[in-house]
C-alpha positions as CSV (number, residue, x, y, z in Angstrom):
1,X,170.7,-66.4,98.1
2,X,171.3,-67.1,102.0
3,X,169.5,-70.3,103.2
4,X,167.8,-68.9,106.4
5,X,167.0,-72.1,107.7
6,X,171.0,-72.7,108.2
7,X,171.3,-69.5,110.4
8,X,167.6,-68.9,112.1
9,X,168.0,-71.8,114.6
10,X,171.2,-70.2,116.2
11,X,169.4,-66.7,116.2
12,X,166.4,-68.0,118.2
13,X,168.4,-70.1,120.5
14,X,170.3,-66.5,121.1
15,X,167.2,-64.7,121.8
16,X,165.8,-67.3,124.0
17,X,168.9,-67.1,125.8
18,X,168.8,-63.5,126.4
19,X,165.1,-63.8,127.4
20,X,166.1,-66.1,130.1
21,X,168.6,-64.0,131.4
22,X,166.6,-60.9,131.3
23,X,163.8,-62.6,133.1
24,X,165.8,-64.0,135.7
25,X,167.3,-60.7,136.6
26,X,164.0,-59.0,136.5
27,X,162.1,-61.5,138.5
28,X,159.5,-61.8,135.4
29,X,157.9,-65.1,134.2
30,X,157.7,-63.7,130.4
31,X,157.7,-61.0,128.0
32,X,154.8,-60.3,125.9
33,X,155.8,-58.5,122.9
34,X,152.8,-56.7,120.9
35,X,153.4,-56.0,117.1
36,X,151.5,-53.1,117.2
37,X,147.9,-51.8,115.7
38,X,147.2,-49.2,112.9
39,X,147.4,-45.6,114.1
40,X,144.5,-43.6,112.7
41,X,145.4,-39.8,111.3
42,X,143.2,-37.5,113.7
43,X,139.8,-37.0,112.8
44,X,139.8,-39.4,109.8
45,X,139.1,-43.1,109.0
46,X,142.6,-43.5,107.2
47,X,145.7,-45.0,109.1
48,X,149.3,-43.9,109.2
49,X,151.6,-46.7,107.5
50,X,152.2,-49.3,110.0
51,X,155.5,-49.7,111.6
52,X,155.9,-53.0,113.6
53,X,157.5,-53.0,117.0
54,X,161.3,-53.6,116.4
55,X,161.2,-56.0,119.4
56,X,158.7,-58.2,117.6
57,X,160.4,-58.4,114.1
58,X,163.6,-59.3,116.3
59,X,162.2,-62.7,116.5
60,X,160.7,-63.3,113.2
61,X,160.4,-61.6,109.7
62,X,156.7,-60.3,110.2
63,X,156.7,-56.8,109.2
64,X,153.2,-56.1,108.2
65,X,151.1,-58.0,110.6
66,X,149.1,-55.7,113.4
67,X,147.4,-57.0,116.6
68,X,149.8,-60.1,116.9
69,X,151.4,-61.1,119.9
70,X,154.7,-63.3,121.1
71,X,154.7,-64.9,124.5
72,X,158.4,-65.4,125.7
73,X,160.0,-67.5,128.9
74,X,163.0,-68.3,127.3
75,X,162.3,-72.0,127.9
76,X,159.5,-73.2,126.1
77,X,158.8,-72.7,122.2
78,X,157.6,-69.2,121.9
79,X,154.0,-68.7,121.2
80,X,152.9,-66.7,118.5
81,X,149.4,-65.3,118.6
82,X,148.5,-64.4,114.9
83,X,145.8,-61.9,114.1
84,X,144.2,-63.1,110.6
85,X,140.8,-61.2,110.3
86,X,138.1,-62.0,107.5
87,X,138.3,-58.5,105.8
88,X,137.2,-57.8,102.6
89,X,138.5,-54.2,102.8
90,X,142.0,-54.9,103.0
91,X,144.6,-57.7,102.0
92,X,145.1,-60.1,105.0
93,X,148.8,-61.3,105.4
94,X,148.4,-65.1,105.0
95,X,150.1,-67.6,107.4
96,X,152.3,-70.0,105.3
97,X,155.0,-72.2,106.3
98,X,158.5,-70.8,106.0
99,X,162.0,-71.2,107.5
100,X,160.5,-69.7,110.8
101,X,157.4,-71.2,111.4
102,X,158.7,-74.6,113.0
103,X,160.1,-72.4,116.0
104,X,156.9,-70.9,117.2
105,X,153.7,-72.4,118.5
106,X,151.0,-70.6,116.5
107,X,147.7,-69.6,117.8
108,X,145.3,-67.8,115.2
109,X,142.9,-65.1,116.0
110,X,140.3,-63.6,113.8
111,X,139.2,-60.9,115.9
112,X,141.8,-58.6,118.1
113,X,139.7,-59.2,121.3
114,X,140.5,-62.7,121.1
115,X,144.0,-62.4,122.6
116,X,142.9,-61.9,126.2
117,X,141.8,-65.8,126.4
118,X,145.3,-66.6,125.1
119,X,147.4,-64.4,127.2
120,X,148.3,-65.3,130.9
121,X,145.3,-65.0,133.3
122,X,147.7,-63.6,136.0
123,X,149.9,-60.9,134.3
124,X,151.4,-59.6,137.5
125,X,154.9,-61.0,136.6
126,X,154.7,-60.6,132.7
127,X,156.0,-57.5,131.1
128,X,154.3,-56.0,128.1
129,X,156.7,-54.6,125.7
130,X,155.3,-52.5,122.9
131,X,153.8,-49.1,122.1
132,X,150.2,-49.1,123.0
133,X,150.0,-48.4,126.9
134,X,146.2,-48.0,126.7
135,X,146.0,-51.7,125.3
136,X,148.5,-53.0,127.9
137,X,146.5,-51.4,130.9
138,X,143.3,-52.7,129.4
139,X,144.4,-56.2,129.2
140,X,145.4,-56.0,132.9
141,X,149.7,-55.6,132.6
142,X,151.0,-53.8,135.4
143,X,154.6,-53.8,134.1
144,X,154.9,-52.0,130.8
145,X,158.1,-51.7,129.0
146,X,159.9,-52.2,132.3
147,X,163.2,-50.0,132.2
148,X,165.6,-53.0,133.4
149,X,164.1,-55.3,131.0
150,X,164.4,-52.7,127.9
151,X,167.8,-51.7,129.1
152,X,169.0,-55.4,128.8
153,X,167.3,-56.0,125.6
154,X,168.9,-52.9,123.9
155,X,172.1,-53.3,125.1
156,X,172.3,-56.7,123.6
157,X,170.8,-55.9,120.5
158,X,173.9,-54.4,119.5
159,X,175.5,-57.6,119.0
160,X,173.9,-59.3,115.6
161,X,173.8,-62.8,115.0
162,X,174.8,-64.4,111.7
163,X,171.2,-64.3,110.7
164,X,170.9,-60.7,111.4
165,X,174.0,-60.1,109.3
166,X,172.8,-62.0,106.6
167,X,169.5,-60.0,106.4
168,X,171.7,-56.9,106.6
169,X,173.5,-58.0,103.5
170,X,170.7,-58.5,101.5
171,X,169.1,-54.9,102.7
172,X,172.8,-53.4,101.4
173,X,172.2,-55.3,98.2
174,X,168.7,-54.1,97.7
175,X,169.7,-50.3,98.4
176,X,172.8,-50.5,96.1
177,X,170.4,-51.4,93.3
178,X,168.6,-48.3,94.0
179,X,171.5,-46.1,94.5
180,X,172.8,-47.0,91.0
181,X,169.6,-46.3,89.4
182,X,169.5,-42.9,91.3
183,X,172.8,-42.0,89.9
184,X,172.0,-42.8,86.5
185,X,168.6,-40.6,86.6
186,X,171.0,-37.7,88.0
187,X,173.5,-38.0,85.4
188,X,170.3,-38.1,82.7
189,X,169.3,-34.8,84.2
190,X,166.4,-35.9,86.0
191,X,164.4,-34.1,88.9
192,X,164.7,-35.0,92.5
193,X,161.1,-36.4,92.3
194,X,162.2,-38.6,89.2
195,X,165.2,-39.8,90.8
196,X,163.2,-40.7,93.8
197,X,160.9,-42.8,91.5
198,X,164.0,-44.5,90.0
199,X,165.4,-45.6,93.3
200,X,162.0,-47.0,94.7
201,X,161.4,-48.8,91.5
202,X,165.1,-50.4,91.7
203,X,164.8,-51.5,95.5
204,X,161.1,-52.6,95.0
205,X,160.2,-50.5,97.9
206,X,157.2,-47.9,98.3
207,X,157.6,-44.6,100.1
208,X,156.6,-45.9,103.4
209,X,158.5,-49.3,103.1
210,X,161.9,-47.9,103.1
211,X,163.4,-47.6,106.6
212,X,163.5,-43.8,106.5
213,X,162.5,-40.8,104.2
214,X,164.8,-40.7,101.4
215,X,167.2,-37.7,101.1
216,X,167.2,-37.1,97.3
217,X,169.1,-33.5,97.0
218,X,170.2,-31.5,94.0
219,X,172.7,-28.9,94.0
220,X,172.2,-26.3,97.4
221,X,169.5,-28.8,98.7
222,X,172.5,-31.0,99.7
223,X,173.4,-28.3,102.5
224,X,170.1,-29.5,104.1
225,X,171.0,-32.5,106.4
226,X,167.5,-34.2,106.3
227,X,166.1,-32.8,103.0
228,X,163.2,-34.7,101.7
229,X,161.1,-32.2,99.8
230,X,161.6,-34.0,96.3
231,X,161.3,-30.7,93.9
232,X,159.1,-32.0,90.8
233,X,160.9,-29.5,88.4
234,X,164.2,-29.9,87.1
235,X,167.0,-27.5,88.1
236,X,168.4,-25.0,85.3
237,X,171.6,-26.9,85.8
238,X,172.6,-30.2,87.5
239,X,175.8,-29.5,89.6
240,X,175.6,-32.0,92.4
241,X,173.6,-34.8,93.9
242,X,173.5,-36.2,97.3
243,X,171.4,-39.3,98.0
244,X,170.9,-40.9,101.5
245,X,168.6,-43.7,101.0
246,X,168.5,-47.3,102.5
247,X,166.2,-50.5,102.1
248,X,164.7,-53.0,104.1
249,X,165.0,-56.9,104.0
250,X,162.9,-58.7,106.7
251,X,162.7,-55.7,108.9
252,X,166.5,-55.2,109.0
253,X,167.8,-51.8,107.6
254,X,170.5,-50.5,105.2
255,X,171.5,-46.8,105.3
256,X,173.8,-45.7,102.6
257,X,175.0,-42.1,101.3
258,X,177.0,-41.1,98.0
259,X,177.4,-37.7,96.6
260,X,178.2,-37.1,92.9
261,X,179.3,-34.2,90.6
262,X,177.7,-33.6,87.3
263,X,181.2,-32.5,85.8
264,X,184.8,-33.3,86.7
265,X,185.8,-30.3,88.7
266,X,186.9,-29.2,92.0
267,X,183.8,-30.2,93.7
268,X,184.4,-33.8,92.1
269,X,188.1,-33.7,93.7
270,X,186.7,-32.7,96.9
271,X,184.1,-35.7,97.1
272,X,187.0,-38.1,96.0
273,X,189.2,-36.7,98.9
274,X,186.1,-37.3,101.3
275,X,185.7,-40.6,100.1
276,X,189.1,-41.4,100.8
277,X,188.9,-39.8,104.4
278,X,185.8,-41.9,104.9
279,X,187.4,-45.2,104.2
280,X,190.2,-44.2,106.5
281,X,187.6,-43.9,109.2
282,X,186.4,-47.5,108.4
283,X,189.8,-48.4,108.9
284,X,189.8,-47.2,112.4
285,X,186.5,-49.0,113.3
286,X,188.0,-51.6,115.5
287,X,186.9,-53.7,118.4
288,X,187.7,-51.9,121.6
289,X,188.2,-48.5,120.0
290,X,186.0,-45.7,121.3
291,X,183.5,-44.4,118.9
292,X,183.8,-41.1,120.2
293,X,187.6,-41.1,119.7
294,X,187.0,-42.3,116.1
295,X,184.7,-39.4,115.5
296,X,187.2,-36.8,117.0
297,X,190.0,-38.1,114.7
298,X,187.8,-37.8,111.9
299,X,186.8,-34.1,112.8
300,X,190.4,-33.3,112.9
301,X,190.7,-35.1,109.3
302,X,187.9,-33.0,108.0
303,X,189.8,-30.0,109.3
304,X,192.8,-31.3,107.0
305,X,190.5,-31.4,104.2
306,X,189.4,-27.7,104.8
307,X,193.1,-26.5,104.7
308,X,194.0,-28.5,101.6
309,X,191.1,-27.2,99.7
310,X,192.2,-23.7,100.8
311,X,188.7,-23.0,102.7
312,X,190.5,-22.0,105.9
313,X,193.5,-19.9,106.6
314,X,194.7,-21.6,109.9
315,X,195.8,-25.3,110.7
316,X,193.6,-28.3,111.0
317,X,194.6,-28.3,114.4
318,X,193.5,-24.6,115.2
319,X,190.2,-25.4,113.3
320,X,189.4,-28.5,115.2
321,X,190.1,-27.1,118.8
322,X,188.2,-23.7,118.0
323,X,185.1,-25.6,116.9
324,X,185.4,-24.2,113.2
325,X,185.1,-27.7,111.7
326,X,181.5,-27.8,113.2
327,X,180.4,-25.4,110.7
328,X,181.3,-27.7,108.1
329,X,180.8,-31.0,109.6
330,X,178.0,-30.4,112.3
331,X,176.7,-34.1,112.9
332,X,178.2,-37.3,114.2
333,X,180.3,-39.9,112.5
334,X,177.7,-42.5,112.4
335,X,175.3,-44.9,114.5
336,X,174.5,-48.5,115.2
337,X,172.3,-50.1,112.4
338,X,170.0,-52.9,112.6
339,X,166.1,-53.3,113.2
340,X,166.1,-49.5,113.2
341,X,168.0,-47.0,111.3
342,X,169.4,-45.4,114.4
343,X,169.5,-48.8,116.3
344,X,169.3,-48.6,120.0
345,X,172.0,-49.1,123.0
346,X,174.3,-46.7,121.3
347,X,175.0,-44.7,124.8
348,X,174.8,-47.8,127.1
349,X,178.2,-48.7,129.0
350,X,176.4,-51.9,130.2
351,X,173.2,-54.0,130.3
352,X,171.8,-51.8,133.0
353,X,171.8,-49.0,130.6
354,X,174.5,-46.8,132.3
355,X,174.7,-43.8,130.2
356,X,177.9,-42.9,128.6
357,X,177.9,-39.0,127.8
358,X,179.2,-37.5,124.6
359,X,181.5,-34.6,124.7
360,X,180.2,-31.2,125.0
361,X,181.9,-30.1,121.6
362,X,180.3,-32.9,119.9
363,X,176.7,-33.0,120.9
364,X,175.1,-34.7,117.9
365,X,177.0,-38.0,118.3
366,X,174.7,-40.7,118.0
367,X,176.9,-43.2,119.8
368,X,179.5,-43.0,122.8
369,X,179.9,-47.0,123.2
370,X,183.1,-48.9,122.6
371,X,183.0,-50.5,119.3
372,X,182.9,-54.6,119.5
373,X,182.9,-57.6,117.4
374,X,179.6,-58.4,115.7
375,X,178.4,-54.8,115.9
376,X,177.1,-53.1,112.8
377,X,177.7,-49.3,112.3
378,X,177.5,-46.7,109.8
379,X,180.4,-44.5,109.0
380,X,179.3,-41.1,107.2
381,X,181.3,-38.2,107.4
382,X,180.2,-35.2,105.8
383,X,181.3,-31.4,104.7
384,X,178.8,-29.1,103.8
385,X,178.2,-25.3,103.1
386,X,175.2,-24.3,105.4
387,X,173.9,-20.7,104.9
388,X,172.8,-20.4,108.4
389,X,176.0,-22.1,110.2
390,X,178.3,-20.1,107.7
391,X,176.6,-16.9,108.9
392,X,177.1,-17.5,112.6
393,X,180.6,-18.4,111.7
394,X,181.0,-15.3,109.8
395,X,179.8,-13.2,112.6
396,X,182.0,-14.8,115.0
397,X,185.6,-14.4,116.1
398,X,187.0,-16.8,113.8
399,X,185.8,-15.1,110.7
400,X,189.3,-14.2,109.6
401,X,190.1,-18.1,109.7
402,X,188.0,-18.8,106.6
403,X,188.6,-17.9,103.0
404,X,185.1,-16.8,102.1
405,X,185.7,-16.5,98.5
406,X,186.5,-20.2,98.3
407,X,183.5,-20.9,100.5
408,X,181.0,-19.2,98.0
409,X,182.9,-21.1,95.5
410,X,181.6,-24.4,96.8
411,X,178.1,-23.2,98.2
412,X,176.1,-23.9,94.9
413,X,177.1,-27.8,95.5
414,X,175.5,-27.8,99.0
415,X,177.7,-30.3,100.5
416,X,179.1,-34.0,100.8
417,X,178.2,-36.9,102.6
418,X,179.3,-40.5,102.0
419,X,178.2,-43.5,104.2
420,X,178.8,-47.1,104.2
421,X,177.6,-50.0,106.4
422,X,180.2,-51.9,108.3
423,X,180.1,-55.6,110.2
424,X,183.0,-55.4,112.8
425,X,184.4,-58.9,113.1
426,X,187.2,-59.7,115.6
427,X,189.7,-60.0,112.6
428,X,188.5,-57.7,110.0
429,X,185.8,-55.3,108.9
430,X,183.2,-56.2,106.4
431,X,182.2,-53.2,104.5
432,X,178.7,-54.6,103.1
433,X,178.3,-51.6,100.8
434,X,182.0,-51.7,99.4
435,X,181.5,-55.3,99.0
436,X,178.7,-54.6,96.3
437,X,180.8,-52.4,93.9
438,X,179.0,-49.2,95.0
439,X,182.2,-46.5,94.6
């Protein structure tokens, strides 16, 4: 188990340095980071599951505390205004000593409105960072989520400190336990709903605690990229299983995908070939490499897989050039990962937020930024048999380039996606997912 006391101090020092830099650059006195508040369902007294402001959990591992605040100036010990109401309706997050508590000047409030007395009286040079604009305005903030400050913070969030990397290893560990349980449930012939239950039990998560809605797809449902329906009934036949599911650890996400065949058949061989392709893409993830270039190289490799499995009559090069591959691989190769599943900063050329466009042929890329050391990425190539995209292709001028009989053979299996989580180091890549023996 990681001793966070060994790595957390350097993390706080790094965040303090970033705060000093952005405050100096933007002529600000401080950042006031709001954890957030509960959001009520329309015309109801129930709330949606609470999701903490990622800028808040960047500093400390509090993910369930509403109406709390951080006051940061980059020099003094950060102030944590910690909300602990007297409440007999709900469980209150108790404030206990932990590895992070000595690094904050903690002030407890029991009523959310008490925060005003603890905030700076003159807020003209303080920036509110958070979701609730009406709260910020009511408290007198004039600078609310200023673009210059957010661009700087988002750009630098791509570089993960050793503390953050440790949390993401533990997040992967939790998710891998879930994936192994889900695979066993699939092989036992369970329904999507029951497979999801097995995953949640193994990760000790509730539905709302996973970093995103799990994709648990049997057979043709694997062709729906963001499938979350969870059918309760078992299909007549188990052919294939695609699971895209992650876990959280102190607010840091993992995001892992695996695809399985129920029998050893041609689809199983296609999975094995895509797994090899995926690991080859991981090897290409190196400091200085353009992520767009790596995506395009993998896009061509998927064209080679289509040719190898007799799905196309043309060459891989022609399939890539004419966009045929996009029917089978319509999304991007991966994305930044961290406090959010699709972490911020992926399209930034610099800390000013200069945007890097993606190629028109690849509109669904989630990052265009150059790869650098200490960044964390997912690599997730896919190959799918999606009815609507196949229909468009069949009606196009490229229809004769497709072996439609072979496509029909694979359609009942839905599709394949394989995804690992990678820390890029200067000298090597650390595949957090494979290091935990999830094949």
